C-alpha positions in Angstrom: -32.3 110.9 186.3 -32.6 112.5 182.8 -30.0 110.4 181.3 -32.1 107.0 182.4 -35.3 109.1 180.8 -33.3 109.5 177.4 -32.3 105.7 177.4 -35.8 104.5 177.8 -37.0 106.8 175.2 -34.4 105.5 172.7 -35.2 101.9 173.6 -39.1 102.3 173.6 -38.8 103.7 169.9 -36.6 101.1 168.7 -38.6 98.6 170.6 -41.9 99.9 169.0 -40.4 99.8 165.4 -39.2 95.8 166.2 -42.9 95.2 167.5 -44.7 96.5 164.6 -42.4 94.5 162.1 -42.8 91.3 164.1 -46.7 91.7 164.4 -47.1 92.0 160.5 -44.9 88.7 160.2 -46.9 86.9 162.6 -50.4 87.9 161.7 -49.4 86.7 158.0 -47.8 83.8 159.2 -50.8 82.8 161.2 -53.2 83.8 158.3 -51.2 81.3 156.5 -51.4 78.5 158.9 -55.3 78.8 159.6 -56.1 79.0 155.4 -54.3 75.8 154.8 -56.9 72.8 154.8 -56.1 69.4 156.4 -55.3 66.6 154.1 -58.3 64.8 155.1 -60.4 67.7 154.8 -59.1 68.8 151.5 -59.5 64.8 150.2 -63.3 64.9 151.7 -63.9 68.3 149.7 -62.4 66.6 146.3 -64.5 63.6 146.5 -67.6 65.3 147.4 -67.1 67.8 144.3 -67.4 64.6 141.7 -70.8 64.6 140.2 -72.7 61.7 139.6 -72.6 61.8 135.7 -68.8 61.6 136.0 -69.2 58.4 138.3 -71.5 56.8 135.5 -69.3 57.8 132.8 -66.2 55.7 132.2 -64.6 58.1 130.1 -65.0 60.9 132.4 -63.7 58.9 135.3 -60.1 59.1 134.0 -58.7 62.4 134.3 -56.8 64.0 131.7 -53.0 63.7 132.0 -51.1 66.8 132.5 -47.5 67.3 132.4 -46.1 67.4 135.8 -45.3 70.9 136.9 -42.6 71.7 139.4 -44.1 72.8 143.0 -43.3 76.0 144.4 -40.2 76.3 146.3 -40.2 79.3 148.5 -36.9 78.6 150.0 -35.3 78.3 146.9 -33.3 81.5 145.5 -33.6 82.4 141.8 -29.8 82.0 141.8 -27.1 81.0 144.1 -23.9 82.6 144.9 -20.5 80.4 145.2 -20.8 81.0 149.1 -24.5 79.9 149.3 -23.8 76.8 147.1 -20.8 76.0 149.7 -22.6 76.5 152.7 -26.2 74.9 151.7 -27.7 78.4 152.4 -29.9 80.7 150.3 -30.2 84.3 150.4 -34.0 84.5 149.8 -34.3 88.3 150.7 -37.1 88.8 153.3 -39.6 91.1 151.5 -37.6 91.1 148.5 -34.9 93.4 149.9 -33.7 92.4 153.4 -30.6 90.1 153.4 -31.4 86.5 154.4 -27.9 85.0 154.6 -27.0 81.9 156.6 -30.6 80.2 156.7 -31.0 76.6 155.8 -33.7 74.0 156.1 -33.3 71.6 159.3 -31.1 69.6 157.7 -28.2 67.2 159.2 -26.6 66.5 156.2 -24.6 69.8 155.6 -20.9 69.8 156.1 -19.6 72.1 158.8 -18.7 75.7 157.4 -15.0 76.6 157.4 -13.5 79.7 159.1 -13.3 81.3 155.6 -17.0 80.6 155.0 -17.9 82.1 158.2 -16.0 85.3 157.5 -17.6 85.5 153.9 -20.9 85.1 155.0 -20.4 87.7 157.9 -18.9 90.1 155.1 -21.8 89.4 152.7 -24.3 90.6 155.6 -22.3 93.7 156.9 -21.9 95.4 153.6 -25.1 94.0 151.9 -26.8 97.0 150.0 -29.6 97.0 152.8 -27.2 97.6 155.4 -26.7 101.1 154.6 -30.3 102.5 154.4 -31.1 100.4 157.4 -28.5 102.1 159.5 -29.1 105.6 158.1 -32.7 105.0 159.3 -31.4 104.3 162.5 -28.9 107.4 162.4 -32.0 109.4 161.7 -33.8 108.2 164.6 -31.0 109.2 166.8 -30.4 112.5 164.7 -34.3 113.2 165.7 -33.6 112.4 169.2 -30.6 114.5 169.4 -28.7 111.5 171.0 -25.9 112.1 172.1 -26.5 115.6 173.0 -22.7 116.2 172.8 -22.7 115.5 168.8 -25.2 118.0 168.2 -27.2 118.5 164.9 -26.2 118.9 161.3 -24.4 116.7 158.9 -21.3 116.3 160.8 -23.4 115.1 163.7 -25.4 112.8 161.3 -22.3 111.0 159.9 -21.2 110.4 163.8 -24.2 108.7 164.3 -24.4 106.6 161.0 -21.0 105.6 161.7 -21.7 104.3 165.2 -24.7 102.6 164.2 -23.2 101.3 161.3 -20.2 100.0 163.8 -22.4 98.7 166.2 -24.0 96.4 163.8 -21.1 95.3 161.8 -18.9 94.7 164.7 -21.9 92.4 166.3 -22.1 90.6 163.1 -18.4 89.7 162.8 -18.4 88.7 166.4 -21.4 86.5 166.3 -21.2 85.1 162.6 -17.3 84.8 162.1 -15.1 85.5 165.0 -16.4 83.5 168.0 -18.3 80.8 165.8 -14.3 80.1 164.2 -13.0 80.0 167.9 -15.8 77.8 169.6 -16.3 75.7 166.5 -20.0 76.6 166.4 -22.3 76.9 163.3 -24.0 80.4 162.6 -26.4 79.3 160.2 -29.9 79.6 161.1 -31.9 76.1 160.7 -35.4 76.6 159.9 -38.0 74.3 162.0 -40.4 75.1 159.0 -43.1 72.7 160.5 -45.4 72.7 163.5 -47.6 75.7 165.1 -46.8 79.0 164.7 -46.0 79.6 168.4 -43.9 76.5 168.6 -42.0 78.1 165.6 -42.1 81.3 167.2 -40.5 80.0 170.5 -37.8 78.0 168.3 -36.6 80.9 166.6 -36.0 83.0 169.8 -34.5 79.9 171.6 -31.7 80.1 168.6 -30.4 82.8 170.4 -29.5 80.8 173.4 -28.9 77.1 171.7 -27.0 76.7 168.7 -25.3 73.8 166.5 -22.0 72.7 166.9 -19.7 72.0 164.0 -19.7 68.6 165.0 -23.5 68.4 164.7 -24.4 68.6 168.5 -26.4 71.3 170.2 -25.1 73.5 173.2 -25.4 77.0 174.6 -24.9 79.9 172.1 -21.7 80.9 173.1 -21.0 82.8 170.2 -24.1 85.1 170.4 -23.7 85.8 174.0 -19.9 86.5 174.2 -19.9 88.3 170.5 -22.6 90.7 171.4 -21.0 91.4 174.6 -17.6 91.7 172.8 -19.1 94.3 170.2 -21.0 96.2 173.1 -17.6 96.7 174.9 -15.8 97.8 171.8 -18.4 100.6 171.2 -17.1 102.4 174.1 -14.2 103.5 172.1 -16.1 105.3 169.4 -19.3 106.4 171.0 -19.6 109.9 172.7 -18.1 110.0 176.4 -21.2 110.9 177.8 -22.6 107.4 176.1 -20.1 105.6 178.0 -22.3 104.4 180.6 -23.6 101.2 181.7 -27.2 102.1 180.8 -26.0 102.9 177.4 -24.0 99.4 177.5 -27.0 97.5 178.4 -29.3 99.2 175.5 -26.6 98.4 173.0 -26.5 94.7 174.1 -30.4 94.7 174.6 -30.6 96.2 170.8 -28.2 93.8 169.3 -30.2 90.7 170.8 -33.3 92.2 169.6 -32.5 92.7 166.0 -30.7 88.8 166.2 -34.1 87.7 167.5 -36.5 89.5 164.8 -33.9 88.3 162.0 -34.6 84.8 163.5 -38.4 85.3 163.5 -38.4 86.7 159.6 -36.0 83.7 158.6 -38.4 81.6 160.0 -41.5 82.8 158.5 -40.6 84.6 155.2 -41.4 81.3 153.4 -44.8 81.3 154.4 -45.4 85.0 154.2 -44.4 84.8 150.5 -46.4 82.0 149.6 -49.3 83.7 151.1 -48.9 86.8 149.0 -48.2 84.5 145.9 -51.4 82.8 146.6 -53.3 85.9 147.0 -51.8 87.2 144.0 -52.7 83.9 141.8 -56.2 84.4 143.1 -56.6 88.0 142.3 -55.2 87.4 138.8 -58.2 86.9 136.3 -57.9 83.7 134.4 -56.8 83.6 130.8 
């Protein structure tokens, strides 16, 4: 009973963190969708804004020719690495710090990734600078919960918790991004929908946990996600504390791997919209020169 209570508390803590991040992203994306005027409405407003004087003056009817400006491209990073150029992806960091490897627009023209490219993408994710404070924070939560109890407190115990958390996420990444996609010929990249209503795009993002694209360009059940996370969970029993080698803890680890991947998909889908929203807000607040 005590073990079940601890597992439930640990799961609830992590779930609340995930829910908070998800709600922030969702609210910003929904606000962006509602603030964008429809094309017909924008055209009507533009026509109504013309004054009678402008319609009578022939010189005023011809607007001044301005040099064309490149539109904002929120999906385009400032500079691309070799792996990004080879795979058509862009590491447009979410909230400017979180890694965003393996994200592309919903294009059918990209060539399949090679095994080497899949492993290089996984390695970039695992050893990204954000991974270290991220896993350090998760280890801090486990330390505060004194989970598992047999590891106790102190820096030595914190090091064990950090190592276990880092291994959980790193092995899961390699399994779902490199190893099983290479064996099963599946594409680990995330193809953004980038259009439609917020709810449809949210469902699409979560659905990519269960449906994936193959190297041949088709679609099928995402076996790499299921088998990869299950394998990572099984391997975790070799380095977790003996008291944590239970069915309950294994399901908790599997659930967390799926939850992190689901949150990652949602952020990859909506980050360009969120960034565009902040850019427009900043442009509106900046005084004219």
